[in-house]
N, C-alpha and C positions, 0 to 999 in steps of 0.2 A: 501760325503758331503750331508747333509740333505737339500732337496729342500724346498724353501718357499712355503707356501700354497697360492694358488690363491683365490682371493675373488670371491663370487658368481657373482658379477657384471662383472668381467673380463671373467669368463668362459662362461657366457651366451651371452655376447655381441660379443665375438670373433667367435661364431658359425656362425654369419651372414656374408657372403662374399659379399653380395650385399646390399647396403643401399637404400631402397625405400623412395624417398624424397618427402615431402610435402613442396612446395615453398609457403610461406605465405607472402602476400603483403597487406598493409593497407594504405589508404589515408584518413585522417581526414577531416571533414568539415572545421575546422579552418585552415588546411594546404592549402586547395584550390590548385591553380596552382602557388603559389607565388614562390616556390623554385623548380627548375627543378629536383633536386636530389630526391625530395619527390613525384614526379608524379609516377603513376602506371607504365607507359612505362619505365621510367628510372630505377625504382626499379627492374623491370624484366630484363632489359639489364645487370645491374650490377650483379645480382644473376646468370644469365646465363653465364657470363664471369667466375665467380668463379666456377660454376659447370663443365664447360668445362675442367678445370685444374685437376679435380679429377674424374677419370673414374669409381671409385667405387660407385659414387653417381648417382643413377638411378632415374630421375625425374618421379614421378608417376602422380602428378596433381598440378596445380596452384590454390591456394585458395586466392581469392581477395575480400577484403571488401573495397569498394569505398564509402567514405563519412560517415564513422563510427568512433565514438570517441574511443580513446585508454584507457579511464578511466574505461571501463567495458569490460568483455569478452562476453557480450551478443551481438555477431555479427554473422550473418548467415554463412559466409564462415568459420569463426573460429570454430563454433559449428560443422559444417560438417567435418572439419579436425579432431576434437577431436573424432568424431564417427568413422572415418576411422582409427584412431590410435587404438581405442578399437577393431575394426574388424581385426587389424594387416595388413591392406592394405598398410600402411606406417609405417616406424620405425625411420624416421629422419625428423626434422623440421628445415628449414633454413629461416632466415630473413635478411634483409639488416642491420638493427640495432635494439637495444632493444626497442626503442620508437615505431617502427612499430609493434612489438609484443604486447606492452601494456605500459601504462604510470602510472600505480599504482604499485610502487616498491615492496610492500609487496605481492600483488597478483601475480606479475610477478615472484618473487622469489619462491613463493610456487608452481607455475605451473612448473617452470623449475626443482625444486627439485623433484616433482612427476615424471617428465620425467626421471630423473636420476635413481629413484627407479624402474621404469618400463623398464629400458634399452632402452629408446628412446633417440636417439642422437639429440643434440640441437646445431645449428651453428648460430652465429651472425657474419656476415662478417666484419662490420666496427669495432666492438670491439675485433675482433680476438678471439672469444670464440668458442671452439669446445669441447663439453663434452666427446668425445671419444678420440681424439688425445691428448688433453691437459685438463685433468679433473680439474687441479688447476686454469685454466683460468676462470672457473665459480665463484671461490671464490676470484678472484682478486679484488682489491679495486675499479677498474673501474666499476665493476658490480653493487655494491650498490650505488656508487656515481652517475653513469649514470641514474639509475632508480629513485633515489631521485630527480635528476635534472628534469627528465621527469615529475615526479609527481608535483614538484613545478611549473613547466611550466604550467601544466593544472590548478593548483590552481590560479596562477597569471592571466591567461587568463580568468578564470571563474569570479574572483573578478572584473576585469575590465569590463567584459560584464554586470555583475549585476548592477554596478554603471552607466554604459552607458544607459542601459535599463530604470533604475529608472529616470534618467534625461529626457529621451524621453517621458516617461509616464506623467511626470509632465508638459511637454510642450504640452500635448494633442495629441501626435503622437500615432497612432495605431500600436502596435508591435505584435499583435496576428498572428495566422496562417491564415486559410481560413476565409475571412470576414463573418460576420453574414448574414444569409439569408435576402435578401432585399438590400444588399449593395455589391459593388465591390471596388477594390482599384482604386484610381485616377492614370491614366497612367503617369501623370507628377509628382506625389508625392505618392510613395507607402505606406507612413504612414498616408494617409488621405483617409477616406471613402466617397464614393459618392453613391447616390441612383441608384439602378438598377431597372428601372420601371417595368419590367416584373415580377420579384419576389416581388417587393414592393407592387404590387397590391394584391398579395396573403396575405401578412402581413396585409394590410389594411382590407381585407375581414375577417380575423381572429379576429381582434379587433372589427370590426362592429358586428359580430355575438356574441361575448362575451358581448358587451355593450347592446345588445338587450335581454340578459338574457339566452342565450344558453350556456350550459356547454361544457367543453373540449371534452367529449366523443362524443357529437352530432356534434360538429365542426369537429372532426376527421372523423366521418361517412360521412359528406357532402363532405369533401375534397377527401376522397377515392372514393366515388361514382362518383364524377366528374373527376376522374383520374388526379388530380392535382399532379404534380411532387413534391416529398419530397425535403427538402433542399439538402440532399446528392445526390439525383438523378439529381437535377437541376445543381448542381456544376459539376457533372460528364458529363452529356449529353449536357448541354447548354454552360456552362462556360469552359468546358474541364479542370476542376480542380479536381485532385484526391489526396487522402491522404492514405498512406499505413497503418496509425494507426487507421483508422475508416472504418467500413463497410458501404456499400450503403444500406440505408433503402428504401424498395420498397413500404412500407405502412406508412401512417401517424399514429401516436399514440397520446394518450392524453398527454404523457410526452413531445413529440416534441412541441405540441401546447402550453403546459404550459410554456416551456422554452422561447418561443417567447413572450408570454404575460408578462413574468417576466422581460424581457430584456430592460433595460433603454436606450440601444443604439438607440431604435426606436423613442425616443423623443429628439434625438440629443446629448445625454450625453455619454461620454466614461467612463466606469467603468473597471479599470484594477487593477492588483496586487491582484487578488482574491486568488491566490495560491503562494506558495514559494517552492523552491527546498530544499531538506534536506542538500545536500552538492554536490560538484562537482563530487564526487565519486558515490553517490546514486542518481539515476535518477527519483525516485518517487517524487511526489509533495504533499504538505499538504495544507489544506485550511487555509487562513488567517482570522482573526477576521475582522468584517465589518469596525472597526475604522482604519484598516490598508489599506483599499481599496484606490486607487488613482482615484478620480472622477473629471473629467473635464467637466463642463457643456457647452452646445452649441458648442461642438467640431466639429460637422458636420451638414449637413442638416437633419432635422427630417422627419420621415415618418408619425408619429403620433404627433399631437400637444401635448405639455408638459402637459397642464392643463387637457386635455382629457385623456392622458395616466394615470395620477395619479387618476383621477376619476374612471377609469376602474379598477385600483388596489383596490380601496375602494369597488367597487361593488363585485369584486371577493372575498375579505376578508369577507364581510358581508354574501355572499352566502355560503361560506365555514363554517362560524360560525353557521348559521341556520341549515345547513345540518348535521353538527357534533352533534348539540344538539338533532336532531331527531333520529339519528342512534346510540346514545350513549348506549342505552339499548341493542342494537343488537351487536355492535362491541366489547363490553366488553369481550366476550368469543371467539372472532375470533382466530382460530388456536390452541386452547388448549382443547376444548371439543370434545371427540370422543365416538363413539358407542362401547360398550364393546363386542358386538357380531361380528361386521365386521371390527372394527378398522378404519372406515371411519369417517371423521369429521362431526359433527352435524351442520345443517344449521339453522340460526335464521330467523324467519319470523313473520309477524303480523298475529295472528290467528283470533282475534276478537276485537271488540271495546266495551267498557263499559262506563257507565256514573258514575262519582264520583264527588259529590258536583257540579252538573250541568255542569261538564267539561268532554268532550269526551276523554277517555284514551285508548291508544293502548295496547292490551295484547300480549306480545311477548312469543313465544315458540321456543324450539330447537327441530328439528326433523331429523331423519335419512332417507334420501331419498332412500338409498339402501334397508333397511329393510322394509320400507313402501311399496316399489314396490313388495316385496315378500310376505307380510302378509296383511290380510284383516284388522287387528287391527291397527289403526293409532299409530305411534310411536312418541309421543310428550312429551316434558318436559317443565314445567312451569318455565320461566326464573326467576321470582321473588322468587319462592320457592327455586330454586337452589342457588340464591344469599344468602338467609338466612342460608342455610345448610353450604355453604363454609365459610361464615362469622363466624359462631359459631365454626367451626373447627379451624380457625386461632386464634380466641380469646382463645380457650382452650390451644393451644400451648403457647400463650403469658402468660397465667396464670401459666403454669407449669414452665416457665423460670424465675419466680419472684425472686427466690433465687440464680439464676445462676451468676448474676453480682458479688455478693460478693464472690462466690466460685472461680471464675477465677482470683481473685486478688492473690491467693496463688501461681500463676505462674508468677507474675509480674516481678520477677528478671530475669527469662529467656527471657521475652519480652524486658526488658531494655538491656540485653546482645545482643540480636539480633539487636536492634536499633543501638547500638554502632558499631556493625560490618557493618551495612548498611552505617553508617556515614563514617567509614574508607574506604569503597569501593568508595563512592562518592568523598572523598578527593583524592584517588589514580587516579580516572578518571579525576579529575581536573588537576592533575599533568601531565597526558598524553596530555591534551589539551594545557597546557603551553609548553610542549616539542614540540608539533606540531607548535605552534606559533613561538617558537625559531627557528625551522627549516626554517620556512617561512622567518623570519627576516634575518637569515644567508644566505639563498639563494638569497635574494634581495641584500645583501652586496656583495656576490660573483658575481652576475650578473652585478652589477654596478661597479665591480672591486675595491671595498673598502677593500676587503681582498683577499689574494692570494689562489691558489688552495690547497696548503699544509695546511694552517690554516683551510680552509673549510672542507677538508677531516678529519682532526683531530677532529673537532667539530662533524661531522657526526658520526664518530666512537663512540664517547662518548654518543651522543644523542641516537643512536640506541641501544647501550648497556643498557642505563638507561631505555629506553622504554621497552625492553624485561624483565628487572628486575621488573618493575612496573606491567606488565601484569601477571607475575608469582605470584606476591603478591596478585593481584586481584583474581586470580584463587584460591589461598589458602583461602582468606577471604570468598569467596563465598561458599567454602566447609564447613567452620566453620558455616556460616549462615544457611546452609541446616541442619547441625547437631543440631543447636540451635532450629530451627523450629520443627524438628522431636521430640526433647526432650519433648516438651509440647503438642505434638500431635494435633496441630491446635486449642488447647483449648484457648490459650491466645489471638489468633487473629481471633476470630470468627466474621467475618464481617457480616455473615448471622444473627447473634444475633442482631446486631445493626439495620440491615434492618428490621427484624421482630418486634423489640421493638418500632420502629418509628411509628408503627400503633397501639400502646397501647391505645390511646385515640380516635381512628377512630370509627365512628358510622355507617358507611355503606361501602359496598364493592366498590372498584374502579378498573379501568383498570390498573392503576399503581401498586396497591396492588397485583393483579393477576400476572402481569408481573414479579414482584420482587420475589414472593413466590411460585407460582404454575408452575410446569413443564407440567403436563397434567391432564385432568379430564376424567374418563371413566364412562359412565352411561349405565345401561342395559335397555331393551326395555319397562319395565313397570315403569321406573323412580324411583324405590324403592332402588336400590343398586347403590351407588355412590362411586367411588374410586378416592381419591385425591392423586396425586403424587407430593410431595413437592420438591422443588429444594434443600433443605437442609436436606433431610431425614436421610442420614448416619451421618451427623454432629450432628443432633438433638439427635439421639440415643446415640452417644458418650457423648454428653453433659448431657443427663439424667443419664447415667452410672456414669459419673464423679460427678454429683450432689449427687447421692446416696452414693457414697464413702465418700464425704465430710460430709454429714449429719450423717453418721454412725461413723465419726471420724477416718476413715481409712487413709492409706498413699496414697497421690496423686502423688508422685514423681515417674514417670515411665521412 
């Protein structure tokens, strides 16, 4: 009788007689100590009872994430466990239940599937999942059901928290983390700010100096010379408040001073809702538009009188405007002009003053400090002459592209085809969003016992199946889109052409023009050889070749 062939999985996994176990325990911030079964101690006791029953399981280490959300795998103990798995220190992962492992059902499923492929044994005690003893247990209906319920739980909690915080913001309650420098929380009301006189005196000094005409850099210098504690140092050393997410700054900077001077909290107003979360799964935050800010005036005692605060803002704005006007001729080339000899950036300075129409005018030059230190001959480039040279080069490119707009109409059909595919992808993404909303709706019904478990499971099966089909369609549509774009070799969607042509009627060089069009400028030491590196060089050459073919009546379909 011919023996059945064993799978690679069975052969490799049975070689191991001892299972080196990683015991993973997680307690979320939301869980707190409300449920005894979810505490770290009780999780450990339950898992130890299970491990005592199986002598093959050899505990190597306990990995504990206390106070971390299950919606992300960005947890310190979890990451250490994964590194130990890679080093083959452990080959088994055991958890109390799937929610302790993670609450994002797709990511949890992917992670366990990767364990299976790498012959890592996975055990979830409460769900009776053991990928070695009962491989089918991983595919059992409780697995996707439990994970989806965990994910819906997080979404449900997240939605409720967002609504609660929004109400609190509108009521003028402070819901931020560490209070702004100059304030502390009221002991009797943690959502109210009260003045901390020791740090408030520093805030007042900063505003006094600014009002007297001193800029941020000089304010910074005075604070550092007098060894004034920075906001983060003050919180750490005096208030005994620490934050794992921010470093302790030991020196004042112009940026720190600027943030204090900008903050309306010091005139008694609360400005909240400046940022928003992307989703309960993604922990990054995006900036809100100013019209979405929630501003509550006179929410707490001011450190700076309101009228004075806004007068100081006007002083700062006027000072910035006047300074920007003066340095405009210098800053226009910042970061893009380099010495062709040593590749070091050229420095803009005022070389001399001249009188034009009875007005004193500064003459600006660019010079290489490195080469000037090595040569007797000064290395200086006249800024005004350089501007004229660059402006003429850009205008020449614009003149060459006069006929290109009509030429690229010949590939209009390909562009319309690509646009249609993009529209299809957007529609498919909208379908995915609707499926997610339906999942939330059914979870709510199941939670509220409006439908039974059997009906909920049936819906989940269909929902997940449809979701996978749509994702596959999106993948295929994106492949078509790539093919369509390659077919017209970026000619039909030359955004750089639009950028260049918007300066068609420009009469002088500007900072915006340089930022849009120029990558780098190299100048030799006598100023006679200037090399411009345009951001669109390769595309420009392709456009010129394409235009040549069109003018000669050749075939443009490639």
